[in-house]
C-alpha positions in Angstrom: -0.1 0.0 0.0 1.8 3.1 -1.3 1.0 6.5 0.3 -2.4 7.5 -1.0 -3.0 11.0 -2.9 -6.2 12.6 -1.8 -8.4 11.1 -4.4 -7.6 7.4 -3.4 -8.0 7.9 0.2 -10.6 5.0 0.0 -7.5 2.7 -0.1 -6.9 3.1 3.8 -10.1 0.9 4.5 -10.2 -1.3 1.0 -6.9 -2.9 1.5 -8.5 -5.3 4.0 -10.8 -6.8 1.0 -7.5 -7.4 -1.1 -5.8 -10.9 -1.3 -2.9 -12.0 -3.3 -4.0 -15.6 -3.9 -6.4 -18.3 -2.8 -4.4 -19.5 0.0 -4.1 -15.9 1.8 -8.0 -15.6 0.8 -8.7 -18.8 2.9 -6.2 -18.0 5.8 -8.1 -14.6 5.7 -11.5 -16.2 6.2 -10.3 -18.2 9.0 -8.9 -15.4 10.7 -12.1 -13.3 10.2 -14.3 -16.4 11.3 -12.1 -16.8 14.6 -11.0 -13.5 15.7 -13.7 -11.1 14.5 -16.5 -13.2 15.8 -14.8 -13.6 19.2 -14.2 -9.9 19.6 -17.7 -9.0 18.3 -19.1 -11.0 21.1 -17.4 -9.1 23.8 -18.3 -5.5 22.3 -21.5 -5.9 20.4 -21.8 -5.9 16.5 -22.4 -2.2 16.2 -19.2 -1.3 18.1 -17.4 -3.9 16.3 -18.4 -2.5 12.9 -17.0 0.9 14.1 -13.9 -0.4 15.6 -13.1 -2.5 12.7 -13.3 0.6 10.4 -11.3 2.5 12.9 -8.7 0.0 13.4 -8.2 -0.5 9.5 -7.6 3.4 9.0 -5.5 4.0 12.3 -3.4 1.1 11.3 -3.1 2.1 7.5 -1.8 5.3 8.7 0.9 4.0 11.1 1.7 1.3 8.4 2.4 4.4 5.9 4.6 6.3 8.4 6.5 3.4 9.5 6.9 2.3 5.6 8.1 5.5 4.9 10.6 5.7 7.7 12.0 2.1 6.9 12.0 3.0 3.0 15.8 2.6 2.8 16.5 0.1 5.3 14.1 -2.6 4.5 11.9 -4.0 1.5 8.4 -3.9 3.3 5.8 -5.9 1.6 2.4 -4.3 1.1 -0.3 -4.7 3.6 -3.2 -6.5 2.2 -6.3 -8.7 3.9 -8.0 -8.6 7.2 -5.0 -10.2 9.1 -3.5 -6.6 10.5 -7.3 -5.9 11.8 -7.5 -9.1 13.3 -4.2 -8.5 15.0 -5.6 -5.2 16.3 -8.6 -7.1 17.9 -6.3 -9.7 19.3 -4.3 -7.0 20.9 -7.3 -5.2 22.3 -8.7 -8.5 23.6 -5.6 -9.4 25.4 -4.8 -6.1 26.8 -8.3 -6.0 28.2 -8.0 -9.8 29.3 -8.0 -10.5 33.2 -6.2 -14.0 32.3 -2.3 -14.1 32.7 -1.6 -17.4 31.2 -3.1 -19.7 28.6 -2.6 -22.7 27.1 -1.6 -22.6 23.4 -0.7 -25.6 21.5 0.2 -27.6 24.5 2.5 -24.9 25.9 1.6 -22.7 29.0 2.3 -19.2 27.9 1.9 -15.8 29.5 -0.9 -13.8 27.7 1.3 -11.3 26.6 3.5 -13.6 24.4 0.4 -15.0 22.7 0.2 -12.2 20.1 3.8 -12.5 19.2 3.7 -16.2 19.0 0.7 -15.7 16.6 2.8 -13.1 14.7 5.2 -15.5 14.0 2.9 -18.1 12.6 1.4 -15.3 10.5 4.4 -14.7 8.9 3.9 -18.2 6.9 0.7 -16.9 5.4 1.3 -15.9 1.8 1.1 -12.2 1.0 1.1 -11.3 4.9 3.0 -8.3 5.7 4.8 -8.4 8.9 4.8 -4.8 9.3 1.1 -4.6 8.8 0.7 -7.1 11.4 2.7 -5.6 13.8 1.0 -2.4 13.1 -2.2 -3.9 13.9 -0.8 -5.3 17.1 0.5 -1.9 18.1 -3.1 -0.1 17.1 -4.8 -2.8 19.4 -2.7 -2.5 22.2 -3.0 1.3 22.2 -6.9 1.0 22.0 -6.9 -2.0 24.5 -4.9 -0.2 27.3 -7.1 2.8 27.2 -4.7 5.4 25.6 -7.7 6.1 23.3 -10.3 6.7 26.1 -11.1 10.1 25.2 -12.5 9.0 21.8 -14.1 5.9 22.7 -17.9 5.5 22.3 -19.8 4.9 25.6 -22.2 2.0 26.1 -24.9 4.3 25.9 -23.8 5.6 22.6 -23.5 2.7 21.1 -26.8 1.2 22.4 -28.5 4.1 20.7 -26.5 3.3 17.4 -28.3 0.0 17.8 -31.8 1.7 17.2 -30.3 3.3 14.1 -31.2 2.6 10.3 -28.5 0.0 9.6 -28.1 -1.7 12.6 -31.8 -1.7 13.4 -32.3 -3.4 10.0 -29.6 -6.0 10.7 -31.4 -7.2 13.9 -34.6 -8.1 11.8 -32.9 -10.2 9.2 -33.5 -13.7 9.8 -30.4 -16.2 10.0 -28.1 -13.4 10.8 -26.6 -13.2 14.3 -26.8 -9.5 15.7 -25.2 -8.9 19.1 -26.5 -6.2 20.9 -24.3 -3.2 22.5 -25.3 -3.0 25.9 -23.5 -5.7 28.2 -26.6 -6.3 30.2 -28.6 -7.3 26.9 -25.6 -9.6 26.0 -25.5 -11.3 29.2 -29.4 -12.1 28.9 -29.2 -13.4 25.5 -26.3 -15.7 26.7 -28.4 -16.9 29.6 -31.4 -17.5 27.3 -29.4 -19.7 25.0 
């Protein structure tokens, strides 16, 4: 992703839909299915959509800044696919987690090491950008540790967004799962199941 001139600002978000080959598309689908659905369960569908957009734009800007700084030192691959945004969601989830240790592939690891372990595994995904994934992890940690609390949406604001047009219609579509923004509503729907 090269530095976009003003008319191509849409590329700050559209890169998450670009895949170089079928293998990276399948890996991206698995990443979306696993990480995005778990993150959506914790924040609700409306906030998930807004955070996904905010993560995509902010990590693209950070990526462009770091790529320009490293231009003479390293040959940096273009960021493409959903994987960097998934790393932002993973970084946020781990930063806000109360767990200190976890079992990953039979190894007892500290939670802070899990994203870095997965970053090494993501390096083997074809067309995956290491710098893009690191930027995603940094953006997720910045948000997860509360450094963006001044611009974060409150639960009341997101609950009001649940009642607005695109999300209100989304709730009514049969077969699609919609997770409410309110923590009380999410807990009530989980206990009903």
